N, C-alpha and C positions, 0 to 999 in steps of 0.2 A: 790264624786262619790264612791260608795261602790265597793271594789274589788271583782271579782268573786272568788269563792272558788274552788281550784283545789287540789286534793289529790296527794300525792307523789306516785311514783311507789311502788309496794308492797315490803314489807321487803324481801320476797323471791327473787324477781328480783334484788333488791339492793345487797343482799348477793351473788347472782350468779355473778354479776359484780365485786364485791370486791374479791371474791375467785378466779375467772378466771384470773384477773390481777395478783394477787399474785402467783397463781400456775404457770402461764406461765413464770413469771419472775424467779421463783425458778428453774423451769426446764431448763431455758436458761443459767443458770450461768456457766455451763461447756461446752456449745455448741459452743463457739467461743473463740479465744485466747485473751490474754491481748495485747492491741494494743497501739502503740506509739501515742502521747508521754505520756499522763497523767497516764493511767492505768498501762502501763509497767514500768514507772518510779517509781510510788508509790508501785507497786507490787515488784519491785526489792529491794526497800528500806526495805520492810517488810521481804523479803527473807533473806537479809543480817542480819537484826535484829535477825531473827529466827536462822540463821546459827551461828552467832557470840555470841549470848546470851547477846548482849548489848542492854538492854531495856530502856536506858536513852536517847541517842542521835540517831535519825534516820541518816543513812549514805547514802549520794549520791552515793558513791562508797566506796570500802574498804579504811578505814582511811581518808575519806573525809566527814566531818560532814555536815549534811543538816540543815541549820538554817532557812529555809523558812517557816516551819510549826511546831507546837507542835506535840506530838507523838501519839495521839489517833488513827489516821488513820493507822499508822504502827502497833500499838498494836493490833488493830482489825484483820488485815490480818495475822500478826504473830501468833496470837492465833488460827486462822483458820488453818495455816500450822501445828501448834502443834497438832491439833485434827485430821486433815484429810490428812496430807502430803502436799507437795508443788505442787499445781495444781490450775487451774482457779477457780474451785468451792470453794476451801478453802480460796482463796484470797478474793472472793466476798461475800460469804454467811454471814459473820459477819456484813457487811455493810447493807445487806438486812434485817437482824434481827433488826438493829437499825432503819431502815425505818419502819418496822412493829411496833416498839415501838412508833414512831411518829404517825402512824395511830391510835394506841390504845389511845394515849393522845387526839387526835382529837375526837375520838368516846366518850371518857369519858366526855370531856367538853360539847359536844353537848347533850349527854344524860342527864347530870346534869342540864344544863342551860334550855333546852327546855322541860325537864321532859318527855322525850320520847326516848325509845330505837330505834325507827324507825328513828328519826332524827339523832341519833348517827350513825346508820348504813349508813344513807344517806350521812352525812358529811364524814365518813370514805371512802365510795365508790367513792365520788367525788375526794378525795385526791389520792386514789389508782389508779384511772383511768386518772389522770393527766399525760400525756405522759412523760413529763420531770421528774416528781417525781419518777415514777415507774422505769424508765430507770436508773436514777442516783442513786437510792437507791441500786441497784445491781451492782454498779461500785466501783472500788477501787479509791476513791476520799475522799477529806476532807469534802465535803459539806453535806453529810448525817449526820455525827456526829455534825456538826455545827447546822444544822436544828433541830436535836433532842434537843440540848442544849437550843436553843432559844425557841423552843416550850415548853420545860419543864418549863422554867422560866416564859414565858408569860401566859401559862395555869395555873401554880401554883399561879401566881400573881392574876389572876381573881378569882380563887377558894378561895384564902385568902381574897380578897376584898369582896367576897360574903359570907364570914363567914362559909366556908365549913370544917374548922378544922385547928388547928395549924400546922399540918404536912406540909400543902401546903406552909406556909411561909418559912420553912426550905428547902423545895424542890426548891423554887425560888432561893435560894443562891447556892444550889447544881447545878442547871442549869447554873448559872453564872460561877461556877468553871469549870464545864465540857466544857463550851464554851471557857474558857481560855486555856484548854488543847486540844481543837479541832482546833481552829484557832486564838487564842489569843484575844487581846482587842477588835477586831472587833465584837465579840459577845456582849460585854458590850455596845459598841457604838450603835449597832442596837437595842438592847433592850432599851437603854437610849433614843434614838430618838422616839421610839414608845410611851414609857410611859410619857416622858416629854411633848410631844404634847397633849397627852390625858389628863394628870393630870392638865395642866395649866388652862383650862376654868372651870368655875362654882365652883372654890374653892376645887376641888377634892383633890389637893395636901395636904390639911389640914388633910385628913385621913391617909396619907401615913405613918406617923410615928407610927400609932397605929396598922396597919394591918400586919406589917412584924416584925420578931424578929431581929432587927438590930444588937444588941450586939452579941448574940450567932450565928446569921446567918453570920455576917461578920467573926467571928472566924472560923466557919465551912468553909467558902469560902477560907480563908487563909490557913487553915490546908490542904485542898485538893490541892490548887494551888501552894503555895510558894515552897514546897520541890522540885518539879520537876524543876521549873525555876532556883532555886539556884544550884541544882546539875548539871543541864545542863550548866550553865555558868561556874561552877567550872571545869567541864570535858573539855569544849571547850570554853575558854575565847574569848569574842567578840560576842558571840551569842546574848546577850540582845541588844547591840547597833545595830546590823544588823536587828534583828527581829522587835524591837520596832520602831526604827527610820526609817530604810529602808523600811521594809515591810508595816508599818502602817502609815507612813507619806509621804515619798517620792513617794512610788508606786502610791498613790492616787492623789497626787497634781502635780506630774511631768509627763507630757505626754511623752511617749517614754523613761521612766526611764531606764537608762543604768547601774544601780547598781546591777541588778539581777545577782547573782553568779551562777545561775543554769539554765539559759535559757534566752530567749528573752522576753521582756515585751509585753503584749497583747494590743497594741495600737489601740484604737478605738475612733471614734468621740464621744465627750462628749454628753451624752443623749441617747446613743445607748442602754443603759440598759432598757429603756422603750419599745423598739422594742423587745428585748430579753424577756421581761416580757409577752408581748402579745403572743409570740410564746411558751414560757415555760408553760403558763397556758392552752394551748389547751388540749382538745377540749372545755374547759369551758370559755375561754376568751370572746367569742361572747355573752354568756349569762350574764356575769358580765357587759359588756358594755351595753347590752340591758336593764338590770335592772337599770343601772345608767341613761340611757336616759329616762326611765319611771319615775324615781325619779325627774329629772329635769322638765319633762313635767307636772308632777303633783305638781310641786313646793314643793317637799318634799326633805328630805335627808335620809341618811342611818340609822339615829338614830331611830326616831319614837318610842323610848322606854326610860323610865326614868332612867334606870340603865346605859346607855351609852355603851351597849355591841356592837352596830353596829360600832360606831366610834373607839372603842377599837380595833376591828378586822381590820378596815380600815387602821388605822395608823400602826398597826403591819404589814399588807400586804404591805403598801407603803414604809416602812422604808428602805429596800434595794435599792429601786429605788431612793429615796431621797438622800441617801448617795452616791450611785455610779453614780448619774448624774454628780457629780463633778470629777469623775475619768476618766482618759484616758486609764487606764489599766484594762480591765474587761473581763470576760467570761460569757457566757450565764448561766452557773451553779450558778452564784452569785445570781440569782433570787430564788434559791431553798428555802431559809428560809422564803420567802413570801407565799409559797404554802399552808401550813397548815392553815394560816389565810384566804387565798382565799377560801378554801373549806368550812370553817366555815362561812365566810361572805356570800357565795352563799346560804347556808342553812338559814341564818338569813334573807336574802333578800326574799327568798321564803316565809318565815313566814309573812313578811311584805306585799309583793306583789306577790301572788302565780302565777306561770306559769303553763301551761298545762303540765301534767306529761310526755307526749311523748317527750317533749324537752329534758328531762333528760336522755332519752335513748341514746342520742348522746355519752354517756360514753362508750357504747359498741363498738364504733370505736376503742378504745384503745386495747382491746384483739386482734382484727384483725391486727392492726398495729404492735403489738408485734410479732405475728406469722410471718408477712411479714418481719420484721426486723431481727428476729432470723434466718429465712430461708436464707435471703440474706447473713448474716454473716457466718452461718454454712456451706453453700454450695459454698461460695466464688463467689457469683454472681457479686460482685464488688470487685476490688482489696482491700485487707485489709492491714493495715499498721502494719504488725507483721512479725517477723522472725521465727515463730514457725515451719513452714514447712521445710524450708531449714536447720534448726538446728535439726529437727527430723531426717533428712537424715544424717547429720553430726554425730549424736549419734550412728547411725547404722554402721558407718565405723569402720573396725577392728583397724585402727590406731588412733582412736579418743582419747583414754585414754593416749597414749604415745606421743601425738603431741600437739603443741601449736595451738591456734585458734585466728585468727586476722580478723579484719574488715579494709579494705582499705577505706580511707576517714573517714567517721563518723561511729561510732559504735552506732546503735540504742539502746534505753533502752530495747526493747524486745529482742535484741540480747544478751544483758547482762543477762536478766532474764532467757531466755530459754537455755542459756549455763551454768546456775548456776554460773555466775560470771567469767567464764573462758575466755570469749572473750575479747580481747584487741584491742585498736585502733592503726593502723599503717598509716604512711604517704606515699604518692606517691614518696616522696624523699627517694628512696631506700637506698641511701648511709648513711642515718641517723640511719638505723636499720638493714638492711640485712647483712652487713659484720659481725656483732656480733651474728647473728642467728646461733645456732649450733644444733638445734633440727628440725626434720621435722615439717611442719606446714600446717594447713588448712587456707585458706584465702577466705573471702567472698568479692567479688568485683563486680562492675557494669558490665553489659553486654558490655558496651562501652569501658571498660578498656582493652587495649591490651598491657599488660606490660610483659616484659621479665625479669624474675628473674634469673640473671646471676649465673651460676654454680649450678643451681637447676633444677631438672626435675619436671615439673608440669603437672598435668592432671586434667581435669574437672570431678568432681564427681556428680554434680547436677547443674541444672539450673532452674531458674524461669523466669517470664516475665521480670524481671529487674536485677537479680543477678545471678552470677555463684559461685559455691563452688569449689574451687581448692585445690588439695593436692600437696604439694611440698616436695621433699626430695633431699638430696645432690646427685650430679652426682657421679657415681662411679669413 
């Protein structure tokens, strides 16, 4: 049965969707604070890197090396601080720029493959209006750089496979190297899963040795990658054992892994990554599922083309879910590397089985969701997990520069960031620290704490829904 022909929304409408999502995300970067735990933690690492000038090893705290991730995420935000000062916009905007680069790569591949700039804009607008992609692209996280690295390698591979020029073969290896500096061997594993499954049938693997510059490409990969890993191990011995064995083997196969030096493992039921995928691909996941149902109903598959483009995109999209199905320690952001493939696959499926163009206008849900989300965060319509407000009051106190600053119980990462590293953690066991205290101090404590600091006069300087800011000085 012949499929009906439906045109896409106009290029103008697609551009409006694309630009509105990007503009709103750009505007939002400075409108809400870095929040605990992920953004504030990574933002503080970048701030310490910027302050100390140590561009080799990210630091969890002063003189405490962070072995959990390679440095690109800290390099990005530290560069932002160098250009714009230490603030939320500076911390986030480099990551959004990397997200823009991913969108451009998707546009480029779709334009070249479909020989249509409208299809390029269509694919780019799908990716930009995927809620999780546009939100995470403007966040201080590792996933945007990883997604760029994988997209660069996968798109370069296809362009090299399609004889678009030798440069794409070298860009494939550059993508691998950037992946190693973004999140380590995970990038190579995800790319390897995608390509191995795709290359195995039909003897495709026989062309593999001819389309990539293996010699010079491998050398380029090593030149970019090895120096940082060698210097990082030299500066802080033990890094390679923790990062390679702990983070890339035990984290994924040991549910509830307790070896994490920097926090608790994110234990989830195995297979949860598929639920995260459906949520992360909104508002487009229903259309992907519907196109899949149509394929099954018509006894077809996503291929329907001799070049294998459909299955190439499918395996690229599925690779994070295939890998993390076996992991008990996952986050929803682990789906992000699949999103560029999802956008391209939806465009490919439209070419195979067109849908009515009004269905694609569902993407305009995303700008409205962004406005709602930004408003909720900016106007504190829900409690946010950040110490920015109480520490803004602390900075205004005349005694702030001459006094210590403590957090009773646990010091949040945002407390560390918004105090520029001055806040220290103190225990409720006052005898362990109070007798040695000889300077006035501010202390942030829970509203439920009713602690008497013997021989100190304390007064409340500020209070929030959950915390009090106290100032204490020696009794005369």
